[in-house]
C-alpha positions in Angstrom: -66.5 39.2 71.9 -65.8 38.2 75.4 -66.8 34.6 75.3 -65.1 31.2 75.0 -65.7 28.8 72.1 -65.4 25.1 72.5 -64.5 23.2 69.3 -62.7 20.0 68.3 -58.9 20.2 68.2 -59.0 19.6 64.4 -62.5 20.4 63.2 -63.6 18.4 60.2 -66.8 20.2 59.2 -66.2 23.9 58.9 -68.6 26.5 57.6 -67.3 30.0 56.7 -69.6 33.0 56.7 -67.0 35.5 55.4 -65.6 35.7 51.9 -62.0 36.7 52.8 -61.8 34.1 55.5 -63.2 31.4 53.1 -60.2 32.1 50.8 -57.9 31.9 53.8 -59.3 28.5 54.7 -58.5 27.3 51.2 -55.0 28.7 51.3 -54.4 27.0 54.6 -55.2 23.7 52.9 -58.5 22.8 54.6 -60.0 21.5 51.3 -62.7 18.9 52.1 -62.9 20.1 55.7 -64.8 23.2 54.6 -68.4 22.0 54.0 -70.3 25.3 53.6 -69.8 28.9 52.4 -71.9 31.9 51.6 -73.0 33.0 48.1 -70.6 35.9 48.3 -67.6 33.6 48.8 -66.3 33.9 45.3 -62.7 32.8 45.9 -61.6 30.2 45.1 -63.9 29.9 42.1 -63.9 26.0 42.4 -65.4 26.3 45.9 -68.0 28.7 44.7 -69.0 26.1 42.1 -68.9 23.0 44.3 -69.4 23.9 48.0 -72.9 24.1 49.5 -74.0 27.6 50.2 -75.8 28.6 53.4 -77.2 32.0 52.3 -75.5 35.4 52.5 -73.2 37.1 55.0 -76.1 39.1 56.4 -78.8 36.4 56.1 -77.7 32.9 57.0 -80.1 30.0 56.3 -80.2 28.1 59.6 -81.8 25.1 58.1 -79.0 24.7 55.6 -76.4 25.1 58.3 -78.1 22.4 60.4 -78.1 20.0 57.4 -74.4 20.3 57.1 -73.7 19.5 60.8 -70.7 21.8 61.3 -68.3 21.3 64.2 -67.1 24.9 63.7 -68.5 28.0 62.1 -66.2 31.0 61.3 -67.6 34.5 61.1 -66.8 38.2 61.5 -68.3 40.8 63.8 -68.8 43.4 61.1 -69.7 41.3 58.1 -72.3 39.0 59.8 -75.6 40.0 61.4 -75.7 39.8 65.2 -79.0 38.0 65.2 -77.7 35.3 62.8 -74.7 34.7 65.0 -76.9 34.6 68.2 -79.0 31.9 66.6 -76.1 29.9 65.3 -74.1 29.9 68.6 -77.0 28.3 70.4 -76.4 25.1 68.5 -72.8 25.3 67.1 -69.3 26.5 68.0 -69.0 29.9 66.3 -65.6 31.5 66.2 -65.7 35.3 65.4 -63.1 37.7 64.2 -63.0 41.5 64.5 -60.4 43.0 62.1 -59.7 46.7 61.8 -56.1 46.9 60.6 -53.2 44.8 59.3 -52.0 43.8 62.7 -55.5 42.5 63.5 -55.6 40.6 60.2 -52.3 38.9 61.0 -53.6 38.0 64.4 -56.8 36.6 62.9 -54.8 34.5 60.4 -52.6 33.0 63.2 -55.7 32.3 65.4 -57.5 30.6 62.5 -54.4 28.5 62.0 -54.4 27.4 65.6 -58.1 26.7 65.6 -57.9 24.6 62.5 -54.6 22.8 63.2 -52.8 24.6 60.4 -50.4 26.8 62.5 -47.3 26.3 60.4 -49.1 27.3 57.1 -50.7 30.3 58.9 -47.3 31.5 60.2 -45.7 31.2 56.8 -48.5 33.2 55.2 -48.2 35.9 57.9 -44.5 36.2 57.3 -45.1 36.6 53.5 -47.7 39.3 54.1 -45.5 41.2 56.6 -42.6 41.1 54.1 -44.8 42.4 51.2 -46.2 45.3 53.3 -42.7 46.0 54.7 -41.5 46.7 51.1 -44.4 49.0 50.3 -43.5 52.7 50.3 -46.4 55.0 50.8 -47.0 58.1 48.7 -44.7 60.9 50.0 -47.2 63.7 49.4 -50.0 61.9 51.3 -53.0 63.0 49.2 -56.5 63.0 50.6 -58.7 60.3 49.1 -62.5 59.8 49.1 -63.1 56.1 49.0 -66.6 55.4 47.6 -68.4 52.2 48.6 -72.0 53.1 47.6 -74.1 55.3 45.3 -77.6 56.7 45.9 -76.8 57.7 48.5 -73.1 58.3 48.2 -71.3 56.5 51.0 -67.6 56.6 51.9 -65.2 54.5 53.9 -64.3 56.4 57.1 -62.2 56.1 60.2 -61.6 52.9 62.1 -62.3 50.6 59.1 -60.0 48.1 57.5 -60.3 50.0 54.3 -58.9 53.1 56.0 -56.0 51.1 57.4 -55.1 50.0 53.9 -55.4 53.5 52.6 -53.0 54.7 55.3 -50.5 52.0 54.1 -50.7 53.6 50.7 -50.2 57.1 52.0 -53.8 58.3 51.6 -55.4 60.5 54.2 -59.1 60.9 54.6 -60.7 64.2 53.6 -61.4 66.6 56.5 -64.9 66.0 57.9 -65.1 62.2 57.7 -65.5 60.7 61.2 -68.0 57.9 61.0 -67.0 54.4 59.8 -69.2 54.5 56.7 -70.8 57.9 56.4 -73.5 58.9 53.9 -72.6 62.2 52.3 -74.5 64.6 49.9 -72.9 66.1 46.8 -72.4 69.5 48.5 -70.7 67.7 51.4 -68.4 65.9 49.0 -67.5 69.1 47.2 -66.7 70.8 50.5 -64.3 68.0 51.5 -62.0 68.8 48.5 -60.3 65.4 48.3 -57.2 65.1 46.1 -58.4 61.9 44.5 -61.6 59.8 44.3 -61.4 56.0 44.6 -64.4 54.0 43.3 -64.5 50.5 44.8 -65.6 47.4 43.0 -67.5 46.3 46.1 -69.9 46.4 47.8 -71.3 48.7 45.1 -70.0 47.6 41.7 -68.6 51.0 40.5 -67.5 51.0 36.9 -66.5 53.3 34.0 -70.1 54.6 33.7 -69.9 56.1 37.2 -66.8 58.2 36.6 -68.7 61.0 35.0 -71.1 61.3 37.9 -68.3 61.6 40.4 -66.5 64.1 38.1 -69.6 66.3 38.3 -69.5 66.4 42.0 -65.7 66.5 42.3 -64.4 68.3 39.1 -60.8 68.4 38.2 -59.5 65.5 40.4 -58.3 62.0 39.4 -61.0 59.3 39.6 -59.7 55.8 39.9 -61.6 52.5 39.8 -60.1 50.2 42.4 -60.3 46.6 43.4 -62.3 46.5 46.6 -61.0 43.1 47.5 -57.5 44.5 47.8 -58.7 47.2 50.2 -61.2 45.2 52.3 -60.3 41.5 52.3 -58.2 40.7 55.3 -57.3 37.1 54.7 -54.7 35.6 52.5 -55.5 38.1 49.7 -53.4 40.5 51.7 -50.4 38.8 50.1 -51.3 40.3 46.7 -52.4 43.7 48.0 -49.0 45.5 48.2 -48.1 44.9 44.5 -51.6 46.1 43.5 -51.3 49.2 45.7 -47.8 49.9 44.2 -49.3 49.9 40.7 -52.2 52.2 41.8 -49.8 54.7 43.4 -47.6 54.7 40.2 -50.7 55.6 38.1 -51.6 58.4 40.4 -48.1 59.8 40.5 -48.1 59.9 36.7 
């Protein structure tokens, strides 16, 4: 973001405004040093039950943040609202990430490790993630996939998103005609794209079995898979578990 952030060498009161980075802080061993999270920070579940919440990723409660007296706030350029970050950084050190692909995620993990004094754990985590993705073999036929993130209106994941980067790791190409990052599309537009497969994400819209029929009406005759959105869009330590999940997904589609 083109600015310097001054923070203690080993911050002791950290607030995380991003679910995937909250899980990362846990796996880096910060424990009691994390004093606040958002209501969407569902992993680890014990933190969701016990840590104070400061609102959502897009609507942070400034009063609750002030009460927790953080010496470092960790956010993300896409997931947090610019107005919230502008308000917060007037009073607190706010470190921001901007992750678009696997390399960016690994860089973020290493930087968070340096900022929080957990460099060794961060480097070990990065090595594990690199090894897991290095062993992942993408689909040879490279099918086109429409990755659904919303309904009414239909919305897809497009280019220059972390989801797209994960799709490419699996061997999925985007259908022709998708250029925006998160385009809204009509049923006729979906039909004209002729994707090989439809992937219905569990987040941010909670697609389930009841939605498969609606997608089949728009895109008849193609496989429709419910997929774990965390595996495609969380760019913290959950990446360690993504390649085995992707491998199982690809095996189902090949069958």
